[in-house]
LOTI-640683 format. One record per residue (C-alpha): residue number from 0; residue in one letter; x, y, z. Coordinates in nm, 2 decimals. Example, Ala and Ser with C-alpha at 12.3 -4.5 7.8 and 13.67 -1.06 7.14 Angstrom:
% residues 2
  nuti  lumke      px      py      pz
     0      a    1.23   -0.45    0.78
     1      s    1.37   -0.11    0.71
This chain:
% residues 104
  nuti  lumke      px      py      pz
     0      x    1.18   -1.27   -0.17
     1      x    1.25   -1.04   -0.41
     2      x    1.13   -0.69   -0.37
     3      x    0.81   -0.53   -0.50
     4      x    0.89   -0.39   -0.86
     5      x    0.84   -0.01   -0.81
     6      x    0.83    0.05   -1.21
     7      x    0.56   -0.18   -1.24
     8      x    0.37   -0.01   -0.97
     9      x    0.45    0.31   -1.10
    10      x    0.32    0.24   -1.44
    11      x   -0.01    0.08   -1.32
    12      x   -0.06    0.40   -1.13
    13      x   -0.02    0.64   -1.40
    14      x   -0.25    0.41   -1.62
    15      x   -0.51    0.44   -1.33
    16      x   -0.48    0.82   -1.32
    17      x   -0.46    0.85   -1.70
    18      x   -0.10    1.01   -1.66
    19      x    0.05    0.95   -2.03
    20      x    0.38    1.15   -1.96
    21      x    0.70    1.16   -1.71
    22      x    0.63    1.46   -1.52
    23      x    0.47    1.30   -1.21
    24      x    0.69    1.02   -1.21
    25      x    0.91    1.16   -0.92
    26      x    0.58    1.26   -0.70
    27      x    0.45    0.95   -0.79
    28      x    0.77    0.72   -0.72
    29      x    0.80    0.89   -0.37
    30      x    0.45    0.83   -0.29
    31      x    0.53    0.44   -0.39
    32      x    0.81    0.40   -0.22
    33      x    0.66    0.54    0.09
    34      x    0.35    0.32    0.06
    35      x    0.59    0.03    0.06
    36      x    0.78    0.09    0.30
    37      x    0.53    0.14    0.54
    38      x    0.35   -0.17    0.45
    39      x    0.66   -0.37    0.48
    40      x    0.85   -0.20    0.82
    41      x    0.55   -0.04    1.00
    42      x    0.28   -0.28    0.94
    43      x    0.55   -0.61    0.89
    44      x    0.37   -0.72    0.57
    45      x    0.59   -0.93    0.36
    46      x    0.49   -0.80    0.01
    47      x    0.50   -1.05   -0.25
    48      x    0.60   -0.89   -0.62
    49      x    0.43   -1.22   -0.77
    50      x    0.05   -1.15   -0.60
    51      x   -0.13   -0.94   -0.80
    52      x   -0.35   -0.89   -0.48
    53      x   -0.05   -0.74   -0.32
    54      x    0.10   -0.52   -0.63
    55      x   -0.28   -0.39   -0.68
    56      x   -0.31   -0.31   -0.34
    57      x    0.02   -0.09   -0.34
    58      x   -0.14    0.07   -0.68
    59      x   -0.47    0.15   -0.52
    60      x   -0.32    0.31   -0.21
    61      x   -0.06    0.50   -0.37
    62      x   -0.31    0.62   -0.59
    63      x   -0.54    0.73   -0.31
    64      x   -0.27    0.88   -0.13
    65      x   -0.20    1.10   -0.45
    66      x   -0.55    1.22   -0.52
    67      x   -0.64    1.27   -0.15
    68      x   -0.30    1.50   -0.05
    69      x   -0.49    1.79    0.01
    70      x   -0.83    1.65    0.12
    71      x   -0.93    1.56    0.50
    72      x   -1.05    1.22    0.58
    73      x   -0.95    0.87    0.68
    74      x   -0.89    0.60    0.45
    75      x   -1.18    0.46    0.28
    76      x   -1.34    0.15    0.40
    77      x   -1.25   -0.07    0.09
    78      x   -0.86    0.01    0.17
    79      x   -0.89   -0.09    0.51
    80      x   -1.12   -0.37    0.48
    81      x   -0.80   -0.48    0.22
    82      x   -0.52   -0.37    0.45
    83      x   -0.66   -0.55    0.74
    84      x   -0.68   -0.88    0.54
    85      x   -0.30   -0.82    0.45
    86      x   -0.20   -0.79    0.79
    87      x   -0.41   -1.07    0.91
    88      x   -0.26   -1.34    0.62
    89      x    0.10   -1.18    0.73
    90      x    0.07   -1.32    1.06
    91      x   -0.06   -1.04    1.29
    92      x    0.18   -0.71    1.16
    93      x    0.33   -0.58    1.43
    94      x    0.23   -0.56    1.78
    95      x   -0.02   -0.27    1.85
    96      x   -0.07   -0.33    2.23
    97      x   -0.43   -0.43    2.12
    98      x   -0.60   -0.76    2.29
    99      x   -0.58   -1.04    2.08
   100      x   -0.77   -1.25    2.29
   101      x   -0.54   -1.34    2.57
   102      x   -0.61   -1.39    2.95
   103      x   -0.96   -1.24    3.03
């Protein structure tokens, strides 16, 4: 599978934030790279660059990370819900040690 197009995600994040210059590109690119790495390697999600649901989740998560960098609090529920659905659709993600309905 082809990797996610970080330049495309960067352009969408900048559009969502209303940023028209390249002054924050390095910082935003680092956030995007971290988001993609976390989703693929820590959460076990195989991101499909052709699936706009995957692309827009990356955009929304990177945007939230940028906007909430100094704010306390958890991830918003809509992002938690979408992440949960991506993990489930990816086959359950990594082994987090939780009970998945095994022996009772």
